[in-house]
N, C-alpha and C positions, 0 to 999 in steps of 0.2 A: 497425435495431432489435436490442436485446440480449435474448437468452433469459434468463428468470429464473434458470435453472440456472447461467448464467455471470455472475451479478451478486452482489456482496457489499457489505457496509457496514463500513467501519472504525469500530469502536466508540469510538475517540477522539472521533469526531464528536459523540457523545451522552454524553460523559464526565460532564457535570454531571447529566444525567438519571439515569445509573447510580448516582451518589452519592445521589440523592434516593430512588430506588426501582428497584433492580436488576432485579427480576423484571418489574415493569410496563413497564420500558423495553424489555426483550427482547420482551415481548408485543406492544408497539406496533410494533416493527420487523417482526415476523412479520405483524401485521395489515396493514401497508402492502403486504406481498407478498414481502419478502426471505426467502430460504431459507438464506442464507449470511451469516456475519459474520466480521470479522477482529479478534480480540481484541488487547488490549495489556495489559501488566502481569501477564502470566503469569510465574511460577507463583502469584503472590499471589491471583489471582482464580480459580484453577483449580477449587476446590471449588464455588464459586457457579456457575461456568459449567457444570460437569459436571452439576449439577442442572437448571439453567434451559434450557440449549440444547435437549436432547431434549424437554423439556416443551413448548417452543414450536415444535418442528419445525425447528430451526435446526442447521446444522453450521458448523464452522470449518476450512476447508481450509488457511488460512494464519494466521500470527500475527506480530506484531512483538515482538521481545525482544532485549535487548542482549547478544548472544552474545560480543562482544569486550570487554564492560565488566562482565559479571557472571559468576557461577559458572554454567557451562552445564548441569551435571548436573540441577539442579531444573527447568530450562527443558525439557530433553528429556523428563524424567519427566512434566511437565505436558502437553506436546504429545502424548505417547503416551496419557495418560489421556483427553484430549479428542478424539483422533482427528485431530489436526493433522499434516499431512504436510510442511508447509514452514514453517520458522522464518526470519524476515526480520530482519536487522540494520537498524534504522531510522535510525541516526544515528552518524556519526563526526565528531568535532570538525573544524570548518572549517579549523583550522590545519594539519590533516593532508592538505590538498588543494592545497598551494601548491608542492610540489616533486615531481619525478618519483620520487625515492627514497622519500619518504614515501608516495606513492600506491601504489608497488609493494609496500612493506612492509605496507600495509593489505590489499592484495589477497592477499598471502601469508598473513596472519593469518586472513583469511576462508577461504582454501583449506584451511588446517589445521583450522579449525572444521568445514568440510564433510566432511573425512575422519572426524572424530570423530562427527559427526551421522549419517553414513551407517551407522555401527555400530548406531545406534538406529532405522534405517529412515527417517531424516528428511533432507529436502533443505534446503539453506541458500540464502538469497538476500540481496540488498541493495536498500534503498530510498533514493532520493536526495532531496536538497533542491535549492535553487537554486545553492548555491555550488560544487557539484561540476561544474556546467556553466559557471558564471560565471568560475571560475578556469581560465585557459588556461596551458598549459605548452608552449612552442615552437609556439604557435598552435593547440593541440589542447585540447579540453575535457578537464579532469582526469579526468572519469568515463570517457572513452574510453580513456585510458591504463590506468585501473583495470581496465576490462573486458578489455582485451588481455592482462592478466596473471592473469585468473581461470582456475581449473580449469573444464573443460567442464561439470561438473555443478553449478556455482554459478549460480543463476538471478537474474534481475533483476525487481524490481517498480518500474517507472518511474513516478515521480510526475509525471504529464504537465503539471500546472499549474506546479510548481516548475521543470520543465525549460524551459517557455516563459519563465518569469521569468528564468531563468539564461541565456537567449539561444540556446537550441537550436532547430534545425529539427526539431521533434519527429517528424513523420511520417518524415522521412529517417533519423533516428537509430533509430527503431523498425524500419524496413525493414532497416537495416544489421545490427542485432543479432538480427533474426529470432526463432527459437524460444527463444533464451535469455531473452527477455522473456515470463515466464509470468504476470505480473499487472501491471495498471495502476492507479494511483490516479487516479481520474477526478473532477476538481473544476473549478469554474468561478468566474469573477470578473472583475476588471478587469486582471489580469495584473501586479499590483504586489505588493510585500511586505506590504501592508496586509491582514492576515487578516480583519479585520472587513468588508472589501469583497467577500469571497467570497459566492457565491449558489448557489442550486440549479442543478444541471447543466442547461444549455440556456438559462439566463437571463443569462449573462455574455458575455464577449468572446472566450473560448477557442474555437478551431475543433475542437470536440469530435468531430464526425462524421469529419473528416479524420484525426484522431488515432486514433480507434477502428478505422477502416478499415485503418490501417497495421499493426495488430497483432491480427488476427482471432482468433488462438489464445489471447489473454491473458484471464485473469479480470478482469472490470471491478469495481473496488472503489471505491465512492463514498466520498468524504471531504470534509468541511469542517473546516478548522482552527479556524474561528470563524465567527460569523454575528450580524448585528445583531438579527434577529427571533427568532421561535419556531423552534427548530432542526428540529423535526419537520415543519414546513411545507416547509423546504428539502429535507429527506430525501425526503419524499413527492413533491415536484416533480421531484427527480432521478430517482426510480424511474419515475415516469410518463413523463418525457421519454425515458429510455433504453429502456424497454420498448415505447414507442409508444402508451401509454395516452392520452397527451394529443393524439395526432394527430387532425385533423379527420375526421369520418365521411365 
């Protein structure tokens, strides 16, 4: 069972709801029981978030932002404004994960970003997709090579679903990386590239409990990349599964 204080929601999950009614969407997230969210699109959404988060009793310990693809200064400023302590690079072009030299160069770029971020009191991290695991270099997952070349202060947010899709033994890799893994993207589905086949956590084929047990220290961040039905049904189902609210009496 996950404590509510160790549970968050990636706002990308409800991106279409945010476009329709930003404030009402955050209100619904809080009503379900979440106290933490993981924004995307900062600094563009910083002003709206600065108003809405405290209004609904929400905080944002982490955010996704393209540190290696955008001007970092506004990102750091937005993070400070919103009380965000960790900025996570969410995506590096798949073509950059096919050679050891490219992987090492990407690690060095993130290391440099982490030095700059530290001057603002911010920690830097990386979030994977499937291809960083699927691509192997000399028999090793590309992401493992990447991690081997990161500074100690760069953290990982392991997207556990995409790690499964990429062919990783997720509990084993989480155990190997230990406390470097400070957050997990927790999602469920059929374990394929079909985003529409994703479902509320606990309703799919991913061994969620085994995965969570392998990284007890990590913030659990619920995410669905897409969903066939009403998204808040899946969000609420995920919350209830992870917190044990749906357990039989």
